[in-house]
All heavy atoms as an XYZ file, in Angstrom:
876
protein
N      12.935     -5.301    -12.048
C      11.658     -6.070    -11.948
C      10.602     -5.220    -12.575
O      10.452     -4.121    -12.249
C      11.392     -6.363    -10.494
C      10.050     -7.066    -10.212
S       9.625     -7.405     -8.513
C      10.751     -8.681     -8.073
N       9.845     -5.804    -13.449
C       8.734     -5.044    -14.059
C       7.450     -5.281    -13.182
O       7.508     -6.031    -12.217
C       8.470     -5.463    -15.524
C       8.045     -6.908    -15.684
O       7.530     -7.540    -14.816
N       8.307     -7.392    -16.885
N       6.392     -4.659    -13.563
C       5.240     -4.625    -12.717
C       4.639     -6.082    -12.656
O       4.157     -6.545    -11.579
C       4.143     -3.652    -13.184
C       4.685     -2.237    -13.102
C       2.858     -3.759    -12.402
C       3.814     -1.194    -13.758
N       4.662     -6.758    -13.851
C       4.129     -8.171    -13.881
C       4.887     -9.088    -12.912
O       4.295     -9.822    -12.152
C       4.202     -8.660    -15.306
C       3.255     -9.882    -15.498
C       3.130    -10.114    -16.996
O       3.421     -9.249    -17.824
O       2.704    -11.265    -17.254
N       6.213     -8.943    -12.938
C       7.044     -9.698    -11.967
C       6.742     -9.305    -10.551
O       6.734    -10.148     -9.636
C       8.490     -9.520    -12.233
C       8.963    -10.043    -13.564
O       9.748     -9.434    -14.254
N       8.504    -11.199    -13.994
N       6.507     -8.080    -10.281
C       6.207     -7.648     -8.898
C       4.859     -8.222     -8.439
O       4.721     -8.604     -7.353
C       6.109     -6.093     -8.878
N       3.891     -8.246     -9.357
C       2.581     -8.902     -9.021
C       2.800    -10.339     -8.642
O       2.222    -10.880     -7.712
C       1.576     -8.775    -10.186
C       0.905     -7.407    -10.214
C      -0.260     -7.429    -11.205
O      -0.117     -6.788    -12.231
N      -1.312     -8.032    -10.893
N       3.654    -11.036     -9.422
C       3.862    -12.472     -9.140
C       4.639    -12.588     -7.873
O       4.332    -13.547     -7.088
C       4.747    -13.037    -10.302
C       3.937    -13.186    -11.594
C       4.826    -13.580    -12.778
O       6.019    -13.853    -12.631
O       4.305    -13.637    -13.911
N       5.567    -11.751     -7.542
C       6.299    -11.758     -6.325
C       5.414    -11.563     -5.089
O       5.511    -12.252     -4.037
C       7.479    -10.770     -6.307
N       4.481    -10.633     -5.193
C       3.518    -10.404     -4.119
C       2.623    -11.581     -3.939
O       2.350    -12.038     -2.807
C       2.681     -9.158     -4.416
C       1.443     -9.057     -3.489
C       3.538     -7.892     -4.213
N       2.166    -12.194     -5.018
C       1.314    -13.364     -4.953
C       2.053    -14.545     -4.274
O       1.518    -15.203     -3.441
C       0.839    -13.801     -6.379
C      -0.341    -14.780     -6.259
O      -1.324    -14.477     -5.635
O      -0.165    -15.892     -6.832
N       3.303    -14.713     -4.646
C       4.125    -15.747     -4.005
C       4.333    -15.487     -2.520
O       4.271    -16.406     -1.727
C       5.490    -15.874     -4.727
C       6.321    -17.025     -4.291
C       5.649    -18.436     -4.425
O       4.938    -18.617     -5.422
O       5.834    -19.284     -3.559
N       4.554    -14.208     -2.173
C       4.695    -13.858     -0.764
C       3.404    -14.160      0.005
O       3.485    -14.756      1.055
C       5.027    -12.337     -0.660
C       5.372    -11.982      0.769
C       6.604    -11.959      1.345
C       4.440    -11.687      1.823
N       6.496    -11.654      2.671
C       5.186    -11.438      2.990
C       3.048    -11.546      1.915
C       4.603    -11.064      4.223
C       2.497    -11.217      3.096
C       3.255    -10.996      4.236
N       2.283    -13.823     -0.599
C       1.020    -14.132      0.141
C       0.844    -15.659      0.301
O       0.470    -16.116      1.400
C      -0.224    -13.603     -0.712
C      -0.163    -12.087     -0.753
C      -1.546    -14.080     -0.164
C      -0.443    -11.331      0.495
N       1.192    -16.434     -0.705
C       1.106    -17.856     -0.643
C       2.056    -18.510      0.414
O       1.727    -19.457      1.007
C       1.268    -18.530     -2.003
C       0.157    -18.218     -2.980
C       0.435    -18.770     -4.370
C      -0.720    -18.430     -5.307
N      -0.347    -18.757     -6.688
N       3.165    -17.872      0.522
C       4.266    -18.399      1.376
C       4.134    -17.930      2.782
O       4.335    -18.711      3.753
C       5.621    -18.039      0.840
O       5.745    -18.528     -0.515
C       6.771    -18.625      1.686
N       3.777    -16.657      2.985
C       3.900    -16.030      4.327
C       2.501    -15.657      4.848
O       2.369    -15.500      6.091
C       4.779    -14.790      4.301
C       6.152    -15.079      3.873
N       7.092    -15.711      4.698
C       6.773    -14.794      2.727
C       8.268    -15.835      4.022
N       8.052    -15.289      2.809
N       1.542    -15.521      4.002
C       0.277    -15.087      4.442
C      -0.695    -16.276      4.465
O      -0.342    -17.426      4.040
N      -1.922    -16.108      4.897
C      -2.895    -17.131      4.864
C      -3.703    -17.027      3.556
O      -3.938    -17.951      2.853
C      -3.843    -17.071      6.046
C      -4.974    -18.029      6.016
C      -3.085    -17.224      7.368
N      -4.047    -15.747      3.234
C      -4.731    -15.429      2.011
C      -4.720    -13.921      1.888
O      -4.245    -13.220      2.790
C      -6.231    -15.878      2.099
C      -6.990    -15.226      3.247
C      -8.461    -15.545      3.204
N      -9.197    -15.074      4.365
C      -9.475    -13.821      4.606
N      -9.139    -12.846      3.720
N     -10.205    -13.467      5.674
N      -5.162    -13.424      0.778
C      -5.246    -11.943      0.596
C      -6.373    -11.481      1.562
O      -7.450    -12.127      1.792
C      -5.715    -11.568     -0.820
C      -4.646    -11.696     -1.856
C      -4.510    -12.872     -2.603
C      -3.789    -10.664     -2.095
C      -3.527    -12.986     -3.583
C      -2.747    -10.767     -3.036
C      -2.718    -11.917     -3.769
O      -1.695    -12.025     -4.743
N      -6.138    -10.271      2.121
C      -7.280     -9.631      2.832
C      -8.353     -9.293      1.808
O      -7.982     -9.185      0.622
C      -6.800     -8.282      3.512
C      -5.780     -8.467      4.586
C      -4.694     -7.645      4.645
C      -6.018     -9.381      5.614
C      -3.737     -7.814      5.651
C      -5.054     -9.568      6.635
C      -3.924     -8.737      6.648
N      -9.610     -9.173      2.216
C     -10.596     -8.846      1.203
C     -10.377     -7.444      0.645
O      -9.542     -6.699      1.179
C     -12.022     -9.088      1.742
C     -12.422     -8.002      2.771
O     -12.074     -6.873      2.699
N     -13.078     -8.501      3.829
N     -11.034     -7.179     -0.465
C     -10.746     -5.871     -1.166
C     -11.029     -4.664     -0.308
O     -10.268     -3.692     -0.434
C     -11.608     -5.865     -2.453
C     -11.212     -6.952     -3.493
C     -11.843     -8.321     -3.252
O     -12.572     -8.521     -2.181
O     -11.675     -9.185     -4.105
N     -12.116     -4.733      0.492
C     -12.399     -3.531      1.336
C     -11.334     -3.289      2.375
O     -10.927     -2.204      2.652
C     -13.774     -3.710      1.934
C     -14.975     -3.553      0.975
C     -16.298     -3.834      1.649
C     -14.960     -2.207      0.327
N     -10.871     -4.445      3.010
C      -9.789     -4.316      3.998
C      -8.490     -3.752      3.263
O      -7.865     -2.872      3.851
C      -9.446     -5.720      4.599
O     -10.647     -6.108      5.304
C      -8.301     -5.632      5.560
N      -8.179     -4.263      2.111
C      -7.062     -3.751      1.425
C      -7.194     -2.300      1.014
O      -6.234     -1.524      1.043
C      -6.655     -4.608      0.205
C      -5.758     -5.793      0.588
O      -5.003     -5.662      1.616
N      -5.770     -6.823     -0.163
N      -8.389     -1.903      0.637
C      -8.653     -0.498      0.360
C      -8.366      0.373      1.561
O      -7.750      1.457      1.442
C     -10.024     -0.284     -0.195
C     -10.361      1.095     -0.702
S      -9.311      1.536     -2.159
C      -8.681      3.073     -1.583
N      -8.836     -0.057      2.709
C      -8.595      0.648      3.952
C      -7.092      0.713      4.280
O      -6.598      1.714      4.698
C      -9.441      0.058      5.125
N      -6.447     -0.423      4.093
C      -4.960     -0.484      4.316
C      -4.280      0.479      3.352
O      -3.353      1.129      3.736
C      -4.535     -1.923      4.126
C      -3.118     -2.163      4.669
C      -2.802     -3.621      4.643
O      -3.426     -4.406      3.998
N      -1.790     -4.004      5.453
N      -4.675      0.509      2.142
C      -4.066      1.444      1.123
C      -4.184      2.869      1.539
O      -3.299      3.664      1.515
C      -4.727      1.241     -0.229
C      -4.213      2.173     -1.403
C      -2.664      1.972     -1.583
C      -4.920      1.901     -2.654
N      -5.377      3.188      2.049
C      -5.691      4.551      2.550
C      -4.753      4.916      3.730
O      -4.174      6.025      3.793
C      -7.150      4.736      2.963
O      -8.012      4.350      1.812
C      -7.465      6.117      3.426
N      -4.596      3.958      4.622
C      -3.685      4.157      5.756
C      -2.216      4.374      5.260
O      -1.571      5.272      5.772
C      -3.743      2.880      6.635
C      -2.848      2.989      7.830
C      -2.940      1.686      8.713
O      -3.931      0.974      8.603
O      -1.965      1.455      9.466
N      -1.778      3.601      4.350
C      -0.389      3.699      3.855
C      -0.182      5.050      3.113
O       0.838      5.681      3.333
C      -0.045      2.530      2.982
C      -0.090      1.154      3.653
C       0.907      0.989      4.791
O       1.772      1.823      5.000
O       0.806      0.031      5.492
N      -1.179      5.420      2.293
C      -1.047      6.706      1.614
C      -1.038      7.845      2.608
O      -0.295      8.831      2.457
C      -2.213      6.902      0.599
C      -2.296      8.311      0.098
C      -2.046      5.949     -0.573
N      -1.752      7.681      3.731
C      -1.762      8.734      4.809
C      -0.354      8.830      5.435
O       0.101      9.904      5.723
N       0.352      7.673      5.579
C       1.693      7.678      6.127
C       2.635      8.420      5.174
O       3.517      9.198      5.603
C       2.212      6.318      6.434
C       1.405      5.669      7.594
C       1.825      4.214      7.868
O       2.905      3.774      7.455
O       1.022      3.521      8.550
N       2.478      8.195      3.938
C       3.290      8.911      2.902
C       2.965     10.385      2.985
O       3.917     11.282      3.018
C       2.984      8.408      1.447
C       3.615      9.312      0.404
C       3.522      6.996      1.293
N       1.730     10.773      3.007
C       1.313     12.189      3.122
C       1.892     12.877      4.350
O       2.374     14.052      4.316
C      -0.225     12.290      3.114
N       1.871     12.159      5.451
C       2.443     12.662      6.719
C       3.896     13.040      6.568
O       4.378     14.125      6.988
C       2.235     11.737      7.831
C       2.746     12.262      9.173
C       2.527     11.192     10.297
N       3.093     11.626     11.529
C       2.387     12.122     12.537
N       1.080     12.311     12.351
N       2.963     12.570     13.635
N       4.733     12.091      5.982
C       6.121     12.382      5.794
C       6.322     13.502      4.896
O       7.101     14.409      5.191
C       6.836     11.074      5.269
C       6.843      9.997      6.316
C       8.258     11.443      4.829
C       7.344      8.637      5.778
N       5.652     13.583      3.761
C       5.844     14.652      2.737
C       5.371     15.992      3.327
O       6.130     16.973      3.144
C       5.171     14.311      1.429
C       5.923     13.149      0.762
C       5.087     15.542      0.536
C       5.283     12.666     -0.487
N       4.248     16.013      4.016
C       3.817     17.335      4.632
C       4.754     17.883      5.598
O       4.970     19.068      5.620
C       2.410     17.044      5.244
N       5.461     16.979      6.371
C       6.318     17.497      7.384
C       7.749     17.603      6.890
O       8.440     18.593      7.371
C       6.259     16.526      8.633
C       4.939     16.734      9.384
C       4.742     15.630     10.411
N       3.652     15.914     11.295
C       2.329     15.924     11.008
N       2.010     15.663      9.779
N       1.431     16.227     11.873
N       8.162     16.830      6.025
C       9.543     16.945      5.557
C       9.728     17.925      4.394
O      10.746     18.601      4.371
C      10.002     15.552      5.022
C      11.521     15.368      4.910
C      11.950     13.935      4.844
N      11.644     13.261      6.121
C      11.552     11.926      6.176
N      11.867     11.151      5.114
N      11.350     11.364      7.325
N       8.725     18.055      3.542
C       8.806     18.920      2.386
C       7.833     20.067      2.439
O       7.919     21.067      1.670
C       8.654     18.111      1.087
C       9.659     16.987      0.974
C       9.288     15.692      1.275
C      10.987     17.210      0.672
C      10.226     14.657      1.132
C      11.859     16.200      0.547
C      11.484     14.873      0.837
O      12.410     13.856      0.736
N       6.847     19.958      3.272
C       5.815     21.036      3.360
C       6.132     21.957      4.515
O       7.297     22.045      4.973
N       5.169     22.645      4.949
C       5.344     23.751      5.912
C       5.150     23.268      7.356
O       5.493     24.080      8.242
C       4.383     24.857      5.595
C       4.711     25.531      4.232
C       3.721     26.556      3.836
O       2.573     26.575      4.323
O       4.083     27.386      2.954
N       4.680     22.073      7.609
C       4.545     21.569      8.913
C       5.893     21.198      9.425
O       6.745     20.677      8.711
C       3.597     20.393      9.000
C       2.136     20.764      8.771
C       1.279     19.577      8.939
O       1.469     18.496      8.356
N       0.245     19.712      9.751
N       6.124     21.353     10.759
C       7.395     20.912     11.341
C       7.338     19.422     11.548
O       6.290     18.795     11.795
C       7.590     21.665     12.730
O       6.570     21.332     13.584
N       8.520     18.842     11.410
C       8.620     17.376     11.552
C       8.842     17.000     13.004
O       9.711     17.511     13.651
C       9.779     16.885     10.670
C       9.823     15.353     10.460
C      10.788     14.912      9.467
O      11.762     15.668      9.139
O      10.590     13.780      8.875
N       8.003     16.081     13.456
C       8.175     15.651     14.871
C       9.405     14.822     14.932
O       9.783     14.104     14.033
C       6.969     14.839     15.265
C       5.671     15.644     15.375
C       4.518     14.817     15.769
C       3.272     15.635     15.916
N       2.111     14.858     16.388
N      10.043     14.769     16.095
C      11.210     13.965     16.327
C      10.969     12.526     16.016
O      11.828     11.879     15.479
C      11.682     14.172     17.797
C      13.109     13.853     18.018
C      14.134     14.723     17.205
O      13.912     15.920     17.064
O      15.096     14.105     16.700
N       9.776     12.050     16.332
C       9.477     10.642     16.143
C       9.299     10.247     14.727
O       9.327      9.067     14.315
C       8.182     10.229     16.929
O       7.116     11.074     16.492
N       9.156     11.278     13.856
C       8.969     11.017     12.420
C      10.235     11.182     11.569
O      10.300     10.809     10.413
C       7.920     12.010     11.804
C       6.505     11.672     12.297
O       6.283     10.522     12.722
O       5.652     12.559     12.203
N      11.305     11.659     12.188
C      12.523     11.992     11.447
C      13.171     10.694     10.880
O      13.913     10.800      9.899
C      13.515     12.807     12.329
C      12.948     14.181     12.493
C      13.949     15.047     13.210
C      13.356     16.462     13.234
N      14.204     17.438     13.929
N      12.928      9.554     11.502
C      13.622      8.337     11.047
C      12.758      7.547     10.065
O      13.182      6.467      9.576
C      13.999      7.430     12.192
C      15.149      7.966     13.054
O      15.950      8.808     12.493
O      15.188      7.667     14.243
N      11.553      8.085      9.763
C      10.650      7.368      8.865
C      11.261      7.389      7.447
O      11.808      8.381      7.003
C       9.239      8.026      8.872
C       8.631      8.077     10.188
C       7.561      7.042     10.279
C       6.848      7.228     11.584
N       6.217      6.106     12.106
N      11.191      6.291      6.800
C      11.723      6.117      5.436
C      10.661      6.261      4.450
O       9.778      5.412      4.316
C      12.363      4.710      5.386
C      13.078      4.469      4.057
O      12.818      5.099      3.073
O      13.965      3.596      4.048
N      10.730      7.352      3.628
C       9.706      7.581      2.591
C       9.639      6.503      1.556
O       8.545      6.056      1.140
C       9.930      8.924      1.901
C       8.976      9.356      0.802
C       7.538      9.442      1.336
C       9.388     10.728      0.240
N      10.801      6.002      1.123
C      10.864      4.905      0.216
C      10.151      3.642      0.709
O       9.427      2.949     -0.001
N      10.313      3.353      1.981
C       9.645      2.171      2.566
C       8.154      2.403      2.568
O       7.398      1.466      2.309
C      10.144      2.014      4.002
C       9.680      0.727      4.641
C      10.318      0.466      6.052
O      11.489      0.738      6.187
O       9.593      0.049      6.907
N       7.744      3.562      2.891
C       6.253      3.881      2.935
C       5.689      3.823      1.518
O       4.566      3.326      1.335
C       5.969      5.224      3.626
C       6.400      5.294      5.055
C       5.807      4.252      5.997
O       4.718      3.704      5.664
O       6.459      3.931      6.986
N       6.429      4.335      0.532
C       5.970      4.203     -0.870
C       5.899      2.788     -1.228
O       4.959      2.362     -2.001
C       6.829      5.051     -1.782
C       6.697      6.535     -1.660
C       7.861      7.192     -2.398
C       5.343      6.997     -2.257
N       6.840      1.944     -0.835
C       6.797      0.550     -1.135
C       5.611     -0.154     -0.508
O       4.990     -1.089     -1.060
C       8.113     -0.165     -0.662
N       5.197      0.301      0.713
C       3.946     -0.241      1.365
C       2.738      0.045      0.508
O       1.901     -0.810      0.281
C       3.766      0.355      2.737
C       4.720     -0.183      3.810
O       5.324     -1.251      3.546
O       4.888      0.497      4.838
N       2.645      1.310     -0.100
C       1.548      1.635     -0.964
C       1.588      0.719     -2.201
O       0.472      0.148     -2.561
C       1.680      3.092     -1.366
C       0.683      3.441     -2.529
C       1.446      4.053     -0.209
N       2.764      0.548     -2.811
C       2.845     -0.272     -3.989
C       2.452     -1.768     -3.673
O       1.741     -2.346     -4.470
C       4.290     -0.224     -4.491
C       4.551     -1.082     -5.748
C       3.747     -0.641     -6.941
C       6.051     -0.931     -6.166
N       2.888     -2.255     -2.526
C       2.510     -3.642     -2.152
C       1.023     -3.798     -2.109
O       0.452     -4.787     -2.683
C       3.155     -4.019     -0.803
C       2.948     -5.422     -0.387
C       3.841     -6.401     -0.763
C       1.899     -5.830      0.299
C       3.732     -7.727     -0.420
C       1.638     -7.171      0.679
C       2.609     -8.117      0.325
N       0.321     -2.937     -1.477
C      -1.101     -3.049     -1.357
C      -1.791     -2.857     -2.726
O      -2.769     -3.517     -3.038
C      -1.720     -2.067     -0.355
C      -3.251     -2.234     -0.263
C      -1.084     -2.306      1.045
N      -1.321     -1.938     -3.578
C      -1.830     -1.793     -4.921
C      -1.660     -3.077     -5.736
O      -2.615     -3.510     -6.395
C      -1.188     -0.590     -5.654
C      -1.501     -0.624     -7.113
C      -1.624      0.744     -5.070
N      -0.544     -3.720     -5.583
C      -0.284     -5.004     -6.238
C      -1.273     -6.065     -5.724
O      -1.736     -6.872     -6.522
C       1.161     -5.379     -6.066
C       2.170     -4.512     -6.850
C       3.624     -4.843     -6.415
C       2.017     -4.538     -8.328
N      -1.529     -6.083     -4.412
C      -2.484     -7.020     -3.838
C      -3.815     -6.822     -4.457
O      -4.543     -7.769     -4.889
C      -2.530     -6.869     -2.353
S      -1.161     -7.540     -1.433
N      -4.254     -5.565     -4.533
C      -5.605     -5.270     -5.081
C      -5.672     -5.626     -6.567
O      -6.695     -6.248     -7.008
C      -5.901     -3.753     -4.924
C      -6.346     -3.342     -3.540
C      -6.265     -1.876     -3.376
C      -7.707     -3.906     -3.213
N      -4.622     -5.382     -7.265
C      -4.579     -5.799     -8.686
C      -4.690     -7.326     -8.816
O      -5.485     -7.872     -9.599
C      -3.307     -5.324     -9.385
N      -3.912     -8.055     -8.037
C      -3.930     -9.516     -8.069
C      -5.324    -10.064     -7.778
O      -5.821    -10.941     -8.464
C      -2.872    -10.118     -7.120
C      -1.494    -10.014     -7.627
O      -1.213     -9.708     -8.771
N      -0.556    -10.314     -6.721
N      -5.906     -9.574     -6.629
C      -7.213    -10.204     -6.238
C      -8.353     -9.795     -7.120
O      -9.395    -10.422     -7.023
C      -7.407     -9.933     -4.829
C      -7.656     -8.505     -4.414
C      -7.531     -8.302     -2.840
O      -6.816     -7.402     -2.448
N      -8.172     -9.124     -2.116
N      -8.163     -8.736     -7.898
C      -9.290     -8.309     -8.884
C      -9.016     -8.729    -10.253
O      -9.771     -8.335    -11.186
C      -9.576     -6.802     -8.729
O      -8.353     -6.086     -9.017
C     -10.008     -6.385     -7.313
N      -7.952     -9.484    -10.539
C      -7.625    -10.000    -11.842
C      -7.091     -8.964    -12.843
O      -7.312     -9.119    -14.047
N      -6.492     -7.932    -12.358
C      -5.975     -6.822    -13.146
C      -4.500     -7.164    -13.458
O      -3.668     -7.407    -12.575
C      -6.075     -5.506    -12.480
C      -7.403     -5.181    -12.050
C      -5.404     -4.389    -13.314
C      -8.413     -4.861    -13.172
N      -4.113     -7.139    -14.764
C      -2.723     -7.155    -15.155
C      -2.239     -5.738    -15.135
O      -2.519     -4.961    -16.029
C      -2.553     -7.797    -16.462
C      -1.100     -7.870    -16.950
O      -0.344     -6.942    -16.706
N      -0.735     -8.988    -17.657
N      -1.569     -5.372    -14.024
C      -1.206     -3.961    -13.851
C      -0.151     -3.487    -14.880
O      -0.202     -2.322    -15.200
C      -0.743     -3.801    -12.452
C      -0.905     -2.407    -11.774
C      -2.293     -1.823    -11.966
C      -0.501     -2.449    -10.338
N       0.685     -4.420    -15.336
C       1.605     -4.011    -16.386
C       0.918     -3.532    -17.634
O       1.163     -2.496    -18.209
C       2.547     -5.209    -16.703
C       3.626     -4.861    -17.705
C       4.730     -3.929    -17.096
O       5.360     -4.311    -16.163
N       4.842     -2.759    -17.671
N      -0.070     -4.345    -18.101
C      -0.883     -3.973    -19.251
C      -1.608     -2.598    -19.017
O      -1.645     -1.768    -19.875
C      -1.895     -5.056    -19.599
C      -1.307     -6.284    -20.186
C      -2.314     -7.339    -20.535
O      -3.548     -7.091    -20.419
O      -1.915     -8.438    -20.884
N      -2.203     -2.533    -17.834
C      -2.956     -1.296    -17.525
C      -2.031     -0.065    -17.480
O      -2.407      0.998    -17.981
C      -3.718     -1.495    -16.218
O      -4.655     -2.472    -16.338
N      -0.899     -0.210    -16.884
C       0.060      0.887    -16.803
C       0.547      1.267    -18.214
O       0.605      2.469    -18.511
C       1.227      0.523    -15.922
C       2.197      1.658    -15.706
C       1.912      2.676    -14.890
C       3.377      1.695    -16.447
C       2.801      3.787    -14.684
C       4.247      2.745    -16.325
C       3.998      3.802    -15.451
N       0.892      0.265    -18.993
C       1.456      0.580    -20.385
C       0.360      1.336    -21.139
O       0.646      2.288    -21.856
C       1.862     -0.689    -21.052
C       3.061     -1.306    -20.439
O       3.815     -0.675    -19.713
O       3.333     -2.490    -20.741
N      -0.911      0.867    -21.036
C      -2.020      1.515    -21.747
C      -2.234      2.927    -21.262
O      -2.373      3.843    -22.095
C      -3.252      0.691    -21.482
C      -4.469      1.099    -22.223
C      -5.670      0.237    -21.917
C      -6.952      0.685    -22.508
N      -8.079     -0.199    -22.163
N      -2.100      3.152    -19.979
C      -2.327      4.479    -19.407
C      -1.154      5.433    -19.847
O      -1.354      6.555    -20.170
C      -2.392      4.409    -17.866
C      -2.497      5.776    -17.192
C      -3.711      6.575    -17.654
C      -5.023      5.931    -17.190
N      -6.190      6.784    -17.480
N       0.036      4.881    -19.847
C       1.230      5.754    -20.206
C       1.130      6.156    -21.691
O       1.393      7.323    -22.030
C       2.548      4.976    -19.980
C       3.749      5.801    -19.956
C       3.711      6.924    -18.922
C       4.970      4.890    -19.666
N       0.711      5.242    -22.500
C       0.426      5.565    -23.952
C      -0.645      6.615    -24.088
O      -0.486      7.567    -24.862
C       0.119      4.297    -24.786
C       1.280      3.460    -24.950
O       2.453      3.890    -25.033
N       1.076      2.150    -25.155
N      -1.728      6.452    -23.355
C      -2.792      7.460    -23.400
C      -2.320      8.810    -23.000
O      -2.628      9.795    -23.694
C      -3.976      6.972    -22.494
C      -5.075      7.952    -22.380
C      -5.884      8.083    -23.691
C      -6.011      7.560    -21.231
N      -1.590      8.853    -21.911
C      -1.080     10.168    -21.376
C      -0.131     10.787    -22.380
O      -0.112     11.982    -22.534
C      -0.455      9.969    -20.046
C      -1.443      9.670    -18.897
C      -0.766      9.427    -17.575
C      -0.294     10.710    -16.869
N      -1.342     11.712    -16.596
N       0.738      9.973    -23.007
C       1.650     10.442    -23.974
C       0.953     11.166    -25.160
O       1.324     12.212    -25.633
C       2.596      9.393    -24.482
N      -0.116     10.502    -25.626
C      -0.917     11.048    -26.749
C      -1.720     12.337    -26.276
O      -1.666     13.320    -26.923
C      -1.869     10.064    -27.342
C      -1.114      8.924    -28.038
C      -2.138      7.855    -28.500
C      -1.349      6.741    -29.102
N      -2.209      5.561    -29.333
N      -2.426     12.144    -25.192
C      -3.345     13.180    -24.774
C      -2.530     14.428    -24.200
O      -2.932     15.545    -24.442
C      -4.184     12.673    -23.584
C      -5.203     13.667    -23.020
C      -5.857     13.127    -21.796
N      -4.905     13.059    -20.716
C      -4.997     12.301    -19.637
N      -6.105     11.621    -19.436
N      -4.104     12.317    -18.724
N      -1.474     14.205    -23.528
C      -0.726     15.271    -22.888
C       0.536     15.686    -23.519
O       1.356     16.341    -22.962
C      -0.479     14.891    -21.418
C      -1.694     14.637    -20.628
O      -2.722     15.122    -20.961
O      -1.616     13.905    -19.627
N       0.699     15.231    -24.811
C       2.031     15.496    -25.472
C       2.495     16.952    -25.391
O       3.628     17.219    -25.086
C       1.936     15.054    -26.974
C       3.218     15.296    -27.705
N       4.318     14.525    -27.415
C       3.491     16.128    -28.701
C       5.278     14.942    -28.204
N       4.863     15.914    -28.988
N       1.639     17.886    -25.685
C       2.042     19.338    -25.683
C       1.433     20.029    -24.469
O       1.811     21.257    -24.275
C       1.579     20.020    -26.958
C       2.298     19.508    -28.115
O       3.549     19.307    -28.069
N       1.664     19.292    -29.233
N       0.642     19.433    -23.701
C      -0.087     20.089    -22.636
C       0.802     20.791    -21.604
O       0.621     21.886    -21.289
C      -0.976     19.094    -21.924
C      -1.765     19.604    -20.767
C      -2.661     18.561    -20.254
N      -3.113     18.899    -18.928
C      -3.356     18.053    -17.967
N      -3.195     16.783    -18.157
N      -3.745     18.537    -16.788
N       1.900     20.093    -21.170
C       2.719     20.656    -20.114
C       3.712     21.652    -20.650
O       4.035     22.639    -19.962
C       3.419     19.555    -19.307
C       2.409     18.613    -18.667
N       1.515     19.029    -17.711
C       2.172     17.276    -18.895
C       0.714     18.040    -17.340
N       1.065     16.954    -18.070
N       4.147     21.468    -21.887
C       5.115     22.415    -22.474
C       4.428     23.783    -22.705
O       5.075     24.796    -22.583
C       5.640     21.920    -23.812
C       6.636     20.794    -23.744
C       5.971     19.416    -23.504
O       4.792     19.343    -23.539
N       6.825     18.444    -23.263
N       3.159     23.800    -22.905
C       2.481     25.076    -23.166
C       1.827     25.615    -21.900
O       1.153     26.669    -21.994
C       1.394     24.872    -24.217
O       0.455     23.908    -23.828
N       2.037     24.979    -20.749
C       1.493     25.467    -19.474
C       2.400     26.593    -18.924
O       3.550     26.388    -18.454
C       1.347     24.300    -18.517
C       0.735     24.708    -17.137
O       0.553     25.882    -16.895
N       0.375     23.717    -16.405
N       1.918     27.765    -18.929
C       2.656     28.966    -18.456
C       3.018     28.832    -16.981
O       4.017     29.431    -16.557
C       1.844     30.238    -18.742
C       1.674     30.557    -20.201
C       0.760     31.732    -20.420
C       0.452     31.934    -21.861
N      -0.419     33.061    -22.151
N       2.228     28.117    -16.287
C       2.523     27.969    -14.821
C       3.737     27.193    -14.539
O       4.378     27.230    -13.492
C       1.330     27.305    -14.124
C       0.010     28.133    -14.121
C      -1.088     27.336    -13.454
C      -2.363     28.068    -13.521
N      -3.438     27.228    -12.923
N       4.176     26.338    -15.504
C       5.312     25.496    -15.331
C       6.623     26.193    -15.829
O       7.677     25.541    -15.779
C       5.104     24.151    -16.017
C       3.962     23.347    -15.512
C       3.831     22.061    -16.299
C       4.191     22.983    -14.033
N       6.525     27.307    -16.336
C       7.748     27.966    -16.882
C       8.459     28.788    -15.841
O       7.993     29.202    -14.873
C       7.327     28.902    -18.062
C       6.621     28.111    -19.109
C       7.207     28.307    -20.468
C       6.385     27.586    -21.433
N       6.999     26.722    -22.310
């Protein structure tokens, strides 16, 4: 599934299962909450903090999917074609950063 199809799937889900999109500010707050859940898992599972017993069953992939869902909602409700925006950004990064990381001594 490409990003454009994912946007359409989210829109169909909202129309079928939801009443309407939450407003943009609510979705921004929800996105912040979801990113916080991802950060919590990564900090405890891969960072130096110890993982609480209650967090050991948390699925990082599911939490990342929650982030993606809200991002797709925000794109839909603000009229952004995220596939076009992503493709444009990837091309820009390829041109701008073509040699940047290879010459970064910190990455060697």
